[in-house]
Biopython code that builds the backbone (N, CA, C, O; Angstrom):
import numpy as np
from Bio.PDB.StructureBuilder import StructureBuilder

atoms = [
    (1, "MET", "N", (0.835, -1.183, 0.000)),
    (1, "MET", "CA", (0.000, 0.000, 0.000)),
    (1, "MET", "C", (0.875, 1.239, 0.000)),
    (1, "MET", "O", (1.846, 1.328, 0.751)),
    (2, "LEU", "N", (0.529, 2.181, -0.835)),
    (2, "LEU", "CA", (1.245, 3.441, -0.896)),
    (2, "LEU", "C", (0.813, 4.335, 0.250)),
    (2, "LEU", "O", (-0.360, 4.352, 0.625)),
    (3, "THR", "N", (1.737, 5.060, 0.792)),
    (3, "THR", "CA", (1.377, 6.031, 1.823)),
    (3, "THR", "C", (2.013, 7.366, 1.490)),
    (3, "THR", "O", (3.193, 7.436, 1.148)),
    (4, "PHE", "N", (1.234, 8.409, 1.589)),
    (4, "PHE", "CA", (1.711, 9.771, 1.397)),
    (4, "PHE", "C", (1.266, 10.570, 2.606)),
    (4, "PHE", "O", (0.242, 10.258, 3.214)),
    (5, "THR", "N", (2.020, 11.592, 2.960)),
    (5, "THR", "CA", (1.615, 12.433, 4.076)),
    (5, "THR", "C", (0.464, 13.326, 3.641)),
    (5, "THR", "O", (0.194, 13.470, 2.448)),
    (6, "SER", "N", (-0.203, 13.916, 4.603)),
    (6, "SER", "CA", (-1.312, 14.816, 4.265)),
    (6, "SER", "C", (-0.797, 16.084, 3.583)),
    (6, "SER", "O", (-1.574, 16.814, 2.967)),
    (7, "ALA", "N", (0.496, 16.348, 3.687)),
    (7, "ALA", "CA", (1.080, 17.521, 3.037)),
    (7, "ALA", "C", (1.482, 17.257, 1.586)),
    (7, "ALA", "O", (1.828, 18.194, 0.867)),
    (8, "THR", "N", (1.442, 16.004, 1.147)),
    (8, "THR", "CA", (1.815, 15.671, -0.228)),
    (8, "THR", "C", (0.699, 16.075, -1.179)),
    (8, "THR", "O", (-0.415, 15.563, -1.069)),
    (9, "PRO", "N", (0.977, 16.987, -2.115)),
    (9, "PRO", "CA", (-0.057, 17.347, -3.089)),
    (9, "PRO", "C", (-0.301, 16.187, -4.054)),
    (9, "PRO", "O", (0.640, 15.545, -4.520)),
    (10, "ILE", "N", (-1.580, 15.929, -4.348)),
    (10, "ILE", "CA", (-1.962, 14.867, -5.271)),
    (10, "ILE", "C", (-2.859, 15.490, -6.328)),
    (10, "ILE", "O", (-3.849, 16.146, -6.005)),
    (11, "TYR", "N", (-2.509, 15.282, -7.592)),
    (11, "TYR", "CA", (-3.264, 15.857, -8.704)),
    (11, "TYR", "C", (-3.713, 14.754, -9.648)),
    (11, "TYR", "O", (-2.892, 14.015, -10.191)),
    (12, "LEU", "N", (-5.007, 14.651, -9.837)),
    (12, "LEU", "CA", (-5.579, 13.750, -10.816)),
    (12, "LEU", "C", (-5.577, 14.490, -12.150)),
    (12, "LEU", "O", (-6.130, 15.585, -12.252)),
    (13, "VAL", "N", (-4.966, 13.907, -13.164)),
    (13, "VAL", "CA", (-4.895, 14.518, -14.486)),
    (13, "VAL", "C", (-6.148, 14.098, -15.256)),
    (13, "VAL", "O", (-6.286, 12.938, -15.645)),
    (14, "ALA", "N", (-7.056, 15.047, -15.471)),
    (14, "ALA", "CA", (-8.337, 14.742, -16.107)),
    (14, "ALA", "C", (-8.135, 14.359, -17.570)),
    (14, "ALA", "O", (-7.120, 14.694, -18.180)),
    (15, "GLY", "N", (-9.112, 13.656, -18.114)),
    (15, "GLY", "CA", (-9.022, 13.215, -19.499)),
    (15, "GLY", "C", (-8.282, 11.897, -19.593)),
    (15, "GLY", "O", (-8.100, 11.200, -18.595)),
    (16, "VAL", "N", (-7.860, 11.563, -20.795)),
    (16, "VAL", "CA", (-7.202, 10.271, -21.021)),
    (16, "VAL", "C", (-5.717, 10.462, -21.296)),
    (16, "VAL", "O", (-5.284, 11.493, -21.810)),
    (17, "THR", "N", (-4.954, 9.440, -20.941)),
    (17, "THR", "CA", (-3.510, 9.430, -21.149)),
    (17, "THR", "C", (-3.126, 8.118, -21.810)),
    (17, "THR", "O", (-3.671, 7.065, -21.482)),
    (18, "ASP", "N", (-2.197, 8.186, -22.729)),
    (18, "ASP", "CA", (-1.652, 6.994, -23.378)),
    (18, "ASP", "C", (-0.840, 6.223, -22.338)),
    (18, "ASP", "O", (0.193, 6.713, -21.881)),
    (19, "MET", "N", (-1.284, 5.043, -21.964)),
    (19, "MET", "CA", (-0.624, 4.278, -20.906)),
    (19, "MET", "C", (0.686, 3.636, -21.359)),
    (19, "MET", "O", (1.352, 2.968, -20.568)),
    (20, "ARG", "N", (1.061, 3.834, -22.625)),
    (20, "ARG", "CA", (2.385, 3.381, -23.056)),
    (20, "ARG", "C", (3.465, 4.328, -22.541)),
    (20, "ARG", "O", (4.647, 3.986, -22.532)),
    (21, "LYS", "N", (3.053, 5.512, -22.115)),
    (21, "LYS", "CA", (4.011, 6.482, -21.584)),
    (21, "LYS", "C", (4.506, 6.013, -20.225)),
    (21, "LYS", "O", (3.781, 5.397, -19.445)),
    (22, "SER", "N", (5.767, 6.329, -19.976)),
    (22, "SER", "CA", (6.351, 5.975, -18.693)),
    (22, "SER", "C", (6.970, 7.226, -18.081)),
    (22, "SER", "O", (6.373, 8.300, -18.160)),
    (23, "PHE", "N", (8.123, 7.121, -17.486)),
    (23, "PHE", "CA", (8.744, 8.211, -16.740)),
    (23, "PHE", "C", (8.813, 9.520, -17.534)),
    (23, "PHE", "O", (8.269, 10.538, -17.106)),
    (24, "ASP", "N", (9.474, 9.492, -18.674)),
    (24, "ASP", "CA", (9.685, 10.711, -19.449)),
    (24, "ASP", "C", (8.395, 11.241, -20.063)),
    (24, "ASP", "O", (8.153, 12.448, -20.049)),
    (25, "GLY", "N", (7.569, 10.355, -20.600)),
    (25, "GLY", "CA", (6.317, 10.776, -21.226)),
    (25, "GLY", "C", (5.343, 11.381, -20.225)),
    (25, "GLY", "O", (4.714, 12.400, -20.509)),
    (26, "LEU", "N", (5.215, 10.761, -19.059)),
    (26, "LEU", "CA", (4.313, 11.290, -18.036)),
    (26, "LEU", "C", (4.827, 12.603, -17.459)),
    (26, "LEU", "O", (4.048, 13.526, -17.219)),
    (27, "SER", "N", (6.137, 12.688, -17.235)),
    (27, "SER", "CA", (6.676, 13.958, -16.719)),
    (27, "SER", "C", (6.552, 15.071, -17.759)),
    (27, "SER", "O", (6.417, 16.238, -17.393)),
    (28, "ALA", "N", (6.596, 14.731, -19.051)),
    (28, "ALA", "CA", (6.387, 15.739, -20.095)),
    (28, "ALA", "C", (4.947, 16.252, -20.073)),
    (28, "ALA", "O", (4.715, 17.437, -20.312)),
    (29, "ILE", "N", (3.984, 15.383, -19.791)),
    (29, "ILE", "CA", (2.596, 15.822, -19.661)),
    (29, "ILE", "C", (2.465, 16.797, -18.499)),
    (29, "ILE", "O", (1.795, 17.823, -18.616)),
    (30, "VAL", "N", (3.101, 16.476, -17.387)),
    (30, "VAL", "CA", (3.045, 17.370, -16.222)),
    (30, "VAL", "C", (3.646, 18.724, -16.568)),
    (30, "VAL", "O", (3.080, 19.760, -16.219)),
    (31, "THR", "N", (4.777, 18.725, -17.245)),
    (31, "THR", "CA", (5.450, 19.971, -17.598)),
    (31, "THR", "C", (4.694, 20.761, -18.654)),
    (31, "THR", "O", (4.439, 21.951, -18.469)),
    (32, "ASN", "N", (4.333, 20.122, -19.751)),
    (32, "ASN", "CA", (3.755, 20.834, -20.895)),
    (32, "ASN", "C", (2.249, 21.068, -20.790)),
    (32, "ASN", "O", (1.763, 22.136, -21.164)),
    (33, "HIS", "N", (1.510, 20.089, -20.290)),
    (33, "HIS", "CA", (0.049, 20.194, -20.250)),
    (33, "HIS", "C", (-0.429, 20.901, -18.973)),
    (33, "HIS", "O", (-1.306, 21.763, -19.019)),
    (34, "LEU", "N", (0.161, 20.521, -17.840)),
    (34, "LEU", "CA", (-0.261, 21.109, -16.567)),
    (34, "LEU", "C", (0.533, 22.348, -16.178)),
    (34, "LEU", "O", (0.135, 23.087, -15.278)),
    (35, "ARG", "N", (1.663, 22.576, -16.859)),
    (35, "ARG", "CA", (2.557, 23.689, -16.522)),
    (35, "ARG", "C", (3.014, 23.603, -15.067)),
    (35, "ARG", "O", (3.047, 24.603, -14.349)),
    (36, "ALA", "N", (3.361, 22.397, -14.653)),
    (36, "ALA", "CA", (3.810, 22.152, -13.282)),
    (36, "ALA", "C", (5.197, 21.521, -13.315)),
    (36, "ALA", "O", (5.674, 21.104, -14.370)),
    (37, "ASP", "N", (5.835, 21.457, -12.160)),
    (37, "ASP", "CA", (7.161, 20.877, -12.041)),
    (37, "ASP", "C", (7.047, 19.439, -11.565)),
    (37, "ASP", "O", (6.652, 19.209, -10.422)),
    (38, "PRO", "N", (7.381, 18.459, -12.409)),
    (38, "PRO", "CA", (7.271, 17.065, -11.985)),
    (38, "PRO", "C", (8.254, 16.704, -10.868)),
    (38, "PRO", "O", (8.112, 15.655, -10.239)),
    (39, "LEU", "N", (9.244, 17.557, -10.616)),
    (39, "LEU", "CA", (10.222, 17.309, -9.557)),
    (39, "LEU", "C", (9.785, 17.906, -8.219)),
    (39, "LEU", "O", (10.574, 17.942, -7.275)),
    (40, "SER", "N", (8.549, 18.369, -8.126)),
    (40, "SER", "CA", (8.064, 19.044, -6.928)),
    (40, "SER", "C", (7.770, 18.097, -5.771)),
    (40, "SER", "O", (7.630, 18.541, -4.632)),
    (41, "GLY", "N", (7.675, 16.804, -6.046)),
    (41, "GLY", "CA", (7.310, 15.848, -5.003)),
    (41, "GLY", "C", (5.832, 15.561, -4.966)),
    (41, "GLY", "O", (5.381, 14.747, -4.161)),
    (42, "ALA", "N", (5.055, 16.220, -5.831)),
    (42, "ALA", "CA", (3.620, 15.964, -5.906)),
    (42, "ALA", "C", (3.379, 14.619, -6.591)),
    (42, "ALA", "O", (4.240, 14.108, -7.307)),
    (43, "VAL", "N", (2.202, 14.062, -6.358)),
    (43, "VAL", "CA", (1.784, 12.823, -7.000)),
    (43, "VAL", "C", (0.844, 13.197, -8.142)),
    (43, "VAL", "O", (-0.093, 13.971, -7.947)),
    (44, "TYR", "N", (1.090, 12.653, -9.329)),
    (44, "TYR", "CA", (0.247, 12.897, -10.498)),
    (44, "TYR", "C", (-0.377, 11.573, -10.903)),
    (44, "TYR", "O", (0.321, 10.572, -11.069)),
    (45, "VAL", "N", (-1.714, 11.573, -11.063)),
    (45, "VAL", "CA", (-2.473, 10.347, -11.333)),
    (45, "VAL", "C", (-3.062, 10.435, -12.739)),
    (45, "VAL", "O", (-3.732, 11.412, -13.074)),
    (46, "PHE", "N", (-2.810, 9.414, -13.561)),
    (46, "PHE", "CA", (-3.239, 9.367, -14.960)),
    (46, "PHE", "C", (-4.125, 8.145, -15.188)),
    (46, "PHE", "O", (-4.026, 7.154, -14.464)),
    (47, "CYS", "N", (-4.993, 8.222, -16.204)),
    (47, "CYS", "CA", (-5.892, 7.108, -16.530)),
    (47, "CYS", "C", (-5.973, 6.939, -18.052)),
    (47, "CYS", "O", (-5.803, 7.899, -18.803)),
    (48, "ASN", "N", (-6.232, 5.713, -18.489)),
    (48, "ASN", "CA", (-6.352, 5.444, -19.929)),
    (48, "ASN", "C", (-7.780, 5.672, -20.412)),
    (48, "ASN", "O", (-8.672, 5.967, -19.617)),
    (49, "ARG", "N", (-7.990, 5.534, -21.714)),
    (49, "ARG", "CA", (-9.296, 5.793, -22.333)),
    (49, "ARG", "C", (-10.373, 4.842, -21.823)),
    (49, "ARG", "O", (-11.506, 5.264, -21.589)),
    (50, "LYS", "N", (-10.039, 3.568, -21.648)),
    (50, "LYS", "CA", (-11.039, 2.604, -21.183)),
    (50, "LYS", "C", (-11.283, 2.713, -19.676)),
    (50, "LYS", "O", (-12.197, 2.078, -19.149)),
    (51, "ARG", "N", (-10.486, 3.502, -18.992)),
    (51, "ARG", "CA", (-10.581, 3.740, -17.546)),
    (51, "ARG", "C", (-10.383, 2.464, -16.723)),
    (51, "ARG", "O", (-10.945, 2.329, -15.636)),
    (52, "ASP", "N", (-9.585, 1.535, -17.242)),
    (52, "ASP", "CA", (-9.308, 0.332, -16.471)),
    (52, "ASP", "C", (-7.857, 0.261, -16.011)),
    (52, "ASP", "O", (-7.435, -0.733, -15.419)),
    (53, "ARG", "N", (-7.091, 1.323, -16.287)),
    (53, "ARG", "CA", (-5.686, 1.389, -15.864)),
    (53, "ARG", "C", (-5.382, 2.788, -15.355)),
    (53, "ARG", "O", (-5.840, 3.785, -15.912)),
    (54, "ILE", "N", (-4.605, 2.840, -14.293)),
    (54, "ILE", "CA", (-4.113, 4.131, -13.818)),
    (54, "ILE", "C", (-2.618, 4.023, -13.564)),
    (54, "ILE", "O", (-2.086, 2.942, -13.312)),
    (55, "LYS", "N", (-1.958, 5.165, -13.636)),
    (55, "LYS", "CA", (-0.549, 5.269, -13.286)),
    (55, "LYS", "C", (-0.365, 6.488, -12.394)),
    (55, "LYS", "O", (-1.021, 7.513, -12.574)),
    (56, "LEU", "N", (0.537, 6.358, -11.431)),
    (56, "LEU", "CA", (0.909, 7.457, -10.557)),
    (56, "LEU", "C", (2.377, 7.766, -10.811)),
    (56, "LEU", "O", (3.209, 6.860, -10.859)),
    (57, "LEU", "N", (2.691, 9.037, -10.972)),
    (57, "LEU", "CA", (4.061, 9.492, -11.161)),
    (57, "LEU", "C", (4.467, 10.285, -9.926)),
    (57, "LEU", "O", (3.781, 11.228, -9.531)),
    (58, "VAL", "N", (5.596, 9.895, -9.312)),
    (58, "VAL", "CA", (6.069, 10.543, -8.088)),
    (58, "VAL", "C", (7.579, 10.724, -8.171)),
    (58, "VAL", "O", (8.293, 9.815, -8.592)),
    (59, "TRP", "N", (8.061, 11.885, -7.775)),
    (59, "TRP", "CA", (9.495, 12.153, -7.655)),
    (59, "TRP", "C", (9.854, 12.077, -6.179)),
    (59, "TRP", "O", (9.176, 12.692, -5.356)),
    (60, "ASP", "N", (10.909, 11.334, -5.818)),
    (60, "ASP", "CA", (11.282, 11.198, -4.402)),
    (60, "ASP", "C", (12.662, 11.769, -4.067)),
    (60, "ASP", "O", (13.301, 11.293, -3.129)),
    (61, "ARG", "N", (13.129, 12.749, -4.786)),
    (61, "ARG", "CA", (14.409, 13.445, -4.620)),
    (61, "ARG", "C", (15.608, 12.662, -5.134)),
    (61, "ARG", "O", (16.719, 13.192, -5.156)),
    (62, "SER", "N", (15.410, 11.408, -5.551)),
    (62, "SER", "CA", (16.512, 10.673, -6.161)),
    (62, "SER", "C", (16.115, 10.096, -7.512)),
    (62, "SER", "O", (16.966, 9.630, -8.269)),
    (63, "GLY", "N", (14.833, 10.128, -7.809)),
    (63, "GLY", "CA", (14.359, 9.593, -9.077)),
    (63, "GLY", "C", (12.850, 9.496, -9.097)),
    (63, "GLY", "O", (12.175, 9.750, -8.099)),
    (64, "PHE", "N", (12.333, 9.121, -10.265)),
    (64, "PHE", "CA", (10.891, 8.970, -10.437)),
    (64, "PHE", "C", (10.446, 7.566, -10.063)),
    (64, "PHE", "O", (11.175, 6.593, -10.254)),
    (65, "TRP", "N", (9.246, 7.480, -9.533)),
    (65, "TRP", "CA", (8.518, 6.232, -9.349)),
    (65, "TRP", "C", (7.313, 6.285, -10.272)),
    (65, "TRP", "O", (6.670, 7.327, -10.401)),
    (66, "VAL", "N", (7.003, 5.165, -10.914)),
    (66, "VAL", "CA", (5.752, 5.027, -11.647)),
    (66, "VAL", "C", (5.047, 3.809, -11.078)),
    (66, "VAL", "O", (5.556, 2.691, -11.150)),
    (67, "PHE", "N", (3.859, 4.042, -10.506)),
    (67, "PHE", "CA", (3.031, 2.977, -9.973)),
    (67, "PHE", "C", (1.891, 2.743, -10.962)),
    (67, "PHE", "O", (1.351, 3.699, -11.519)),
    (68, "ALA", "N", (1.528, 1.508, -11.182)),
    (68, "ALA", "CA", (0.468, 1.199, -12.140)),
    (68, "ALA", "C", (-0.508, 0.207, -11.532)),
    (68, "ALA", "O", (-0.138, -0.654, -10.733)),
    (69, "LYS", "N", (-1.770, 0.350, -11.933)),
    (69, "LYS", "CA", (-2.799, -0.615, -11.540)),
    (69, "LYS", "C", (-3.688, -0.883, -12.746)),
    (69, "LYS", "O", (-4.140, 0.045, -13.417)),
    (70, "ARG", "N", (-3.934, -2.168, -13.013)),
    (70, "ARG", "CA", (-4.836, -2.593, -14.076)),
    (70, "ARG", "C", (-5.977, -3.370, -13.442)),
    (70, "ARG", "O", (-5.755, -4.327, -12.700)),
    (71, "LEU", "N", (-7.198, -2.952, -13.740)),
    (71, "LEU", "CA", (-8.365, -3.662, -13.232)),
    (71, "LEU", "C", (-8.659, -4.862, -14.121)),
    (71, "LEU", "O", (-8.570, -4.762, -15.344)),
    (72, "GLU", "N", (-9.000, -5.971, -13.534)),
    (72, "GLU", "CA", (-9.396, -7.152, -14.301)),
    (72, "GLU", "C", (-10.836, -7.026, -14.769)),
    (72, "GLU", "O", (-11.205, -7.600, -15.793)),
    (73, "ARG", "N", (-11.659, -6.279, -14.030)),
    (73, "ARG", "CA", (-13.050, -6.045, -14.396)),
    (73, "ARG", "C", (-13.445, -4.692, -13.821)),
    (73, "ARG", "O", (-12.997, -4.321, -12.736)),
    (74, "GLY", "N", (-14.283, -3.955, -14.545)),
    (74, "GLY", "CA", (-14.764, -2.669, -14.054)),
    (74, "GLY", "C", (-13.900, -1.515, -14.520)),
    (74, "GLY", "O", (-12.933, -1.696, -15.261)),
    (75, "THR", "N", (-14.270, -0.320, -14.068)),
    (75, "THR", "CA", (-13.551, 0.891, -14.462)),
    (75, "THR", "C", (-13.387, 1.820, -13.267)),
    (75, "THR", "O", (-14.070, 1.690, -12.251)),
    (76, "PHE", "N", (-12.467, 2.754, -13.419)),
    (76, "PHE", "CA", (-12.296, 3.820, -12.442)),
    (76, "PHE", "C", (-13.240, 4.962, -12.795)),
    (76, "PHE", "O", (-13.479, 5.227, -13.973)),
    (77, "ALA", "N", (-13.772, 5.634, -11.795)),
    (77, "ALA", "CA", (-14.559, 6.846, -12.029)),
    (77, "ALA", "C", (-13.556, 7.951, -12.331)),
    (77, "ALA", "O", (-12.672, 8.230, -11.522)),
    (78, "TRP", "N", (-13.693, 8.581, -13.503)),
    (78, "TRP", "CA", (-12.679, 9.538, -13.947)),
    (78, "TRP", "C", (-13.342, 10.753, -14.574)),
    (78, "TRP", "O", (-14.258, 10.598, -15.381)),
    (79, "PRO", "N", (-12.905, 11.961, -14.225)),
    (79, "PRO", "CA", (-13.510, 13.159, -14.823)),
    (79, "PRO", "C", (-13.090, 13.332, -16.281)),
    (79, "PRO", "O", (-12.007, 12.913, -16.691)),
    (80, "ALA", "N", (-13.978, 13.959, -17.048)),
    (80, "ALA", "CA", (-13.649, 14.282, -18.437)),
    (80, "ALA", "C", (-12.655, 15.439, -18.441)),
    (80, "ALA", "O", (-12.133, 15.821, -17.393)),
    (81, "MET", "N", (-12.403, 15.981, -19.597)),
    (81, "MET", "CA", (-11.372, 16.992, -19.754)),
    (81, "MET", "C", (-11.818, 18.380, -19.298)),
    (81, "MET", "O", (-11.202, 19.364, -19.705)),
    (82, "GLY", "N", (-12.853, 18.506, -18.477)),
    (82, "GLY", "CA", (-13.313, 19.804, -18.024)),
    (82, "GLY", "C", (-12.251, 20.585, -17.273)),
    (82, "GLY", "O", (-12.203, 21.811, -17.378)),
    (83, "HIS", "N", (-11.412, 19.914, -16.531)),
    (83, "HIS", "CA", (-10.305, 20.529, -15.805)),
    (83, "HIS", "C", (-9.012, 19.881, -16.288)),
    (83, "HIS", "O", (-9.024, 18.756, -16.787)),
    (84, "LYS", "N", (-7.911, 20.584, -16.140)),
    (84, "LYS", "CA", (-6.626, 19.965, -16.471)),
    (84, "LYS", "C", (-6.191, 19.035, -15.353)),
    (84, "LYS", "O", (-5.728, 17.922, -15.603)),
    (85, "ALA", "N", (-6.343, 19.501, -14.105)),
    (85, "ALA", "CA", (-5.960, 18.683, -12.954)),
    (85, "ALA", "C", (-6.950, 18.935, -11.833)),
    (85, "ALA", "O", (-7.479, 20.037, -11.683)),
    (86, "VAL", "N", (-7.186, 17.903, -11.055)),
    (86, "VAL", "CA", (-8.100, 17.982, -9.927)),
    (86, "VAL", "C", (-7.296, 17.675, -8.670)),
    (86, "VAL", "O", (-6.637, 16.639, -8.586)),
    (87, "ASP", "N", (-7.351, 18.582, -7.691)),
    (87, "ASP", "CA", (-6.671, 18.337, -6.416)),
    (87, "ASP", "C", (-7.387, 17.217, -5.672)),
    (87, "ASP", "O", (-8.614, 17.214, -5.569)),
    (88, "LEU", "N", (-6.616, 16.271, -5.156)),
    (88, "LEU", "CA", (-7.167, 15.186, -4.353)),
    (88, "LEU", "C", (-6.480, 15.158, -3.001)),
    (88, "LEU", "O", (-5.329, 15.575, -2.873)),
    (89, "THR", "N", (-7.181, 14.671, -2.001)),
    (89, "THR", "CA", (-6.545, 14.357, -0.728)),
    (89, "THR", "C", (-6.077, 12.916, -0.795)),
    (89, "THR", "O", (-6.466, 12.176, -1.699)),
    (90, "ARG", "N", (-5.259, 12.519, 0.140)),
    (90, "ARG", "CA", (-4.802, 11.127, 0.126)),
    (90, "ARG", "C", (-5.966, 10.170, 0.387)),
    (90, "ARG", "O", (-5.967, 9.043, -0.110)),
    (91, "GLU", "N", (-6.962, 10.619, 1.170)),
    (91, "GLU", "CA", (-8.139, 9.787, 1.404)),
    (91, "GLU", "C", (-8.943, 9.600, 0.112)),
    (91, "GLU", "O", (-9.427, 8.505, -0.172)),
    (92, "GLU", "N", (-9.078, 10.670, -0.658)),
    (92, "GLU", "CA", (-9.797, 10.571, -1.935)),
    (92, "GLU", "C", (-9.062, 9.663, -2.915)),
    (92, "GLU", "O", (-9.695, 8.909, -3.654)),
    (93, "LEU", "N", (-7.736, 9.730, -2.926)),
    (93, "LEU", "CA", (-6.958, 8.828, -3.786)),
    (93, "LEU", "C", (-7.177, 7.379, -3.375)),
    (93, "LEU", "O", (-7.334, 6.503, -4.226)),
    (94, "THR", "N", (-7.188, 7.130, -2.084)),
    (94, "THR", "CA", (-7.428, 5.773, -1.590)),
    (94, "THR", "C", (-8.804, 5.275, -2.013)),
    (94, "THR", "O", (-8.948, 4.126, -2.430)),
    (95, "LEU", "N", (-9.819, 6.136, -1.908)),
    (95, "LEU", "CA", (-11.166, 5.753, -2.335)),
    (95, "LEU", "C", (-11.218, 5.492, -3.834)),
    (95, "LEU", "O", (-11.819, 4.512, -4.273)),
    (96, "LEU", "N", (-10.591, 6.363, -4.624)),
    (96, "LEU", "CA", (-10.573, 6.207, -6.075)),
    (96, "LEU", "C", (-9.934, 4.879, -6.479)),
    (96, "LEU", "O", (-10.488, 4.144, -7.296)),
    (97, "VAL", "N", (-8.776, 4.576, -5.908)),
    (97, "VAL", "CA", (-8.070, 3.332, -6.221)),
    (97, "VAL", "C", (-8.876, 2.131, -5.722)),
    (97, "VAL", "O", (-8.783, 1.040, -6.284)),
    (98, "GLY", "N", (-9.667, 2.335, -4.663)),
    (98, "GLY", "CA", (-10.487, 1.263, -4.110)),
    (98, "GLY", "C", (-11.818, 1.071, -4.815)),
    (98, "GLY", "O", (-12.600, 0.202, -4.427)),
    (99, "GLY", "N", (-12.096, 1.874, -5.854)),
    (99, "GLY", "CA", (-13.292, 1.665, -6.646)),
    (99, "GLY", "C", (-14.474, 2.537, -6.273)),
    (99, "GLY", "O", (-15.581, 2.291, -6.750)),
    (100, "ILE", "N", (-14.282, 3.546, -5.437)),
    (100, "ILE", "CA", (-15.375, 4.420, -5.032)),
    (100, "ILE", "C", (-15.476, 5.589, -6.010)),
    (100, "ILE", "O", (-14.466, 6.207, -6.346)),
    (101, "ASP", "N", (-16.686, 5.892, -6.466)),
    (101, "ASP", "CA", (-16.924, 7.030, -7.357)),
    (101, "ASP", "C", (-17.056, 8.279, -6.495)),
    (101, "ASP", "O", (-18.028, 8.422, -5.754)),
    (102, "LEU", "N", (-16.099, 9.170, -6.585)),
    (102, "LEU", "CA", (-16.075, 10.361, -5.737)),
    (102, "LEU", "C", (-17.190, 11.345, -6.066)),
    (102, "LEU", "O", (-17.544, 12.166, -5.220)),
    (103, "GLN", "N", (-17.752, 11.288, -7.265)),
    (103, "GLN", "CA", (-18.841, 12.196, -7.622)),
    (103, "GLN", "C", (-20.130, 11.835, -6.894)),
    (103, "GLN", "O", (-21.010, 12.683, -6.741)),
    (104, "HIS", "N", (-20.251, 10.606, -6.450)),
    (104, "HIS", "CA", (-21.474, 10.171, -5.775)),
    (104, "HIS", "C", (-21.297, 10.079, -4.266)),
    (104, "HIS", "O", (-22.107, 9.462, -3.575)),
    (105, "THR", "N", (-20.250, 10.687, -3.768)),
    (105, "THR", "CA", (-20.048, 10.798, -2.329)),
    (105, "THR", "C", (-20.050, 12.273, -1.982)),
    (105, "THR", "O", (-19.911, 13.122, -2.862)),
    (106, "ARG", "N", (-20.202, 12.573, -0.738)),
    (106, "ARG", "CA", (-20.147, 13.977, -0.346)),
    (106, "ARG", "C", (-19.265, 14.117, 0.873)),
    (106, "ARG", "O", (-19.195, 13.228, 1.722)),
    (107, "ARG", "N", (-18.605, 15.232, 0.938)),
    (107, "ARG", "CA", (-17.726, 15.530, 2.057)),
    (107, "ARG", "C", (-18.531, 16.217, 3.151)),
    (107, "ARG", "O", (-19.331, 17.113, 2.882)),
    (108, "ARG", "N", (-18.312, 15.791, 4.371)),
    (108, "ARG", "CA", (-18.937, 16.448, 5.509)),
    (108, "ARG", "C", (-18.320, 17.828, 5.683)),
    (108, "ARG", "O", (-17.152, 18.032, 5.351)),
    (109, "ARG", "N", (-19.081, 18.761, 6.191)),
    (109, "ARG", "CA", (-18.580, 20.121, 6.359)),
    (109, "ARG", "C", (-17.660, 20.184, 7.579)),
    (109, "ARG", "O", (-18.112, 20.235, 8.723)),
    (110, "TRP", "N", (-16.384, 20.180, 7.303)),
    (110, "TRP", "CA", (-15.355, 20.328, 8.322)),
    (110, "TRP", "C", (-14.547, 21.550, 7.979)),
    (110, "TRP", "O", (-14.551, 22.012, 6.838)),
    (111, "TYR", "N", (-13.854, 22.073, 8.964)),
    (111, "TYR", "CA", (-12.935, 23.164, 8.701)),
    (111, "TYR", "C", (-11.722, 22.607, 7.972)),
    (111, "TYR", "O", (-11.158, 21.588, 8.371)),
    (112, "ARG", "N", (-11.336, 23.268, 6.925)),
    (112, "ARG", "CA", (-10.116, 22.916, 6.191)),
    (112, "ARG", "C", (-9.377, 24.198, 5.869)),
    (112, "ARG", "O", (-9.964, 25.158, 5.368)),
    (113, "CYS", "N", (-8.113, 24.209, 6.153)),
    (113, "CYS", "CA", (-7.277, 25.358, 5.838)),
    (113, "CYS", "C", (-7.178, 25.487, 4.318)),
    (113, "CYS", "O", (-6.954, 24.499, 3.618)),
    (114, "ALA", "N", (-7.345, 26.685, 3.823)),
    (114, "ALA", "CA", (-7.264, 26.908, 2.371)),
    (114, "ALA", "C", (-5.851, 26.654, 1.891)),
    (114, "ALA", "O", (-4.884, 27.110, 2.501)),
    (115, "GLN", "N", (-5.735, 25.918, 0.785)),
    (115, "GLN", "CA", (-4.440, 25.650, 0.176)),
    (115, "GLN", "C", (-4.350, 26.414, -1.126)),
    (115, "GLN", "O", (-5.352, 26.618, -1.812)),
    (116, "THR", "N", (-3.161, 26.830, -1.458)),
    (116, "THR", "CA", (-2.956, 27.450, -2.760)),
    (116, "THR", "C", (-2.585, 26.350, -3.732)),
    (116, "THR", "O", (-1.702, 25.539, -3.452)),
    (117, "SER", "N", (-3.244, 26.320, -4.855)),
    (117, "SER", "CA", (-2.998, 25.310, -5.863)),
    (117, "SER", "C", (-1.675, 25.564, -6.557)),
    (117, "SER", "O", (-1.362, 26.699, -6.918)),
    (118, "ARG", "N", (-0.897, 24.507, -6.744)),
    (118, "ARG", "CA", (0.389, 24.616, -7.429)),
    (118, "ARG", "C", (0.283, 24.299, -8.900)),
    (118, "ARG", "O", (1.238, 24.495, -9.652)),
    (119, "VAL", "N", (-0.869, 23.812, -9.320)),
    (119, "VAL", "CA", (-1.072, 23.431, -10.718)),
    (119, "VAL", "C", (-2.181, 24.302, -11.273)),
    (119, "VAL", "O", (-3.231, 24.457, -10.649)),
    (120, "SER", "N", (-1.945, 24.869, -12.446)),
    (120, "SER", "CA", (-3.001, 25.665, -13.079)),
    (120, "SER", "C", (-4.064, 24.742, -13.616)),
    (120, "SER", "O", (-3.748, 23.734, -14.249)),
    (121, "SER", "N", (-5.340, 25.073, -13.372)),
    (121, "SER", "CA", (-6.416, 24.213, -13.881)),
    (121, "SER", "C", (-7.240, 24.893, -14.912)),
    (121, "SER", "O", (-8.184, 24.302, -15.437)),
]
sb = StructureBuilder()
sb.init_structure("model")
sb.init_model(0)
sb.init_chain("A")
sb.init_seg("    ")
for serial, (resi, resn, name, xyz) in enumerate(atoms, 1):
    if name == "N":
        sb.init_residue(resn, " ", resi, " ")
    sb.init_atom(name, np.array(xyz, "f"), 0.0, 1.0, " ", f" {name:<3s}", serial, name[0])
structure = sb.get_structure()
């Protein structure tokens, strides 16, 4: 199981991504499409057209990690290209990877400190 701190920014890259891309291709999407720094330590989450595969790109100060998951049946709930990137919490990432559709859940009204987005959407 992957673990990230609550301070780790996580960005879901909306739309579809060619899953043949790996380290260089995914980091180029982060740089060129999102206008973000792939070396920032943020987690970037990508999905294919059929929505049955996801990849996570993470920089850990010594190199890139690419994590991949392929579903044997079913699909991931994934936003269309309405946004370039969607900020996620680590709990939301866990739910997404676990098969929960985040659009059909609701967040309870809790106090949350406002964060400044590092990725242009």
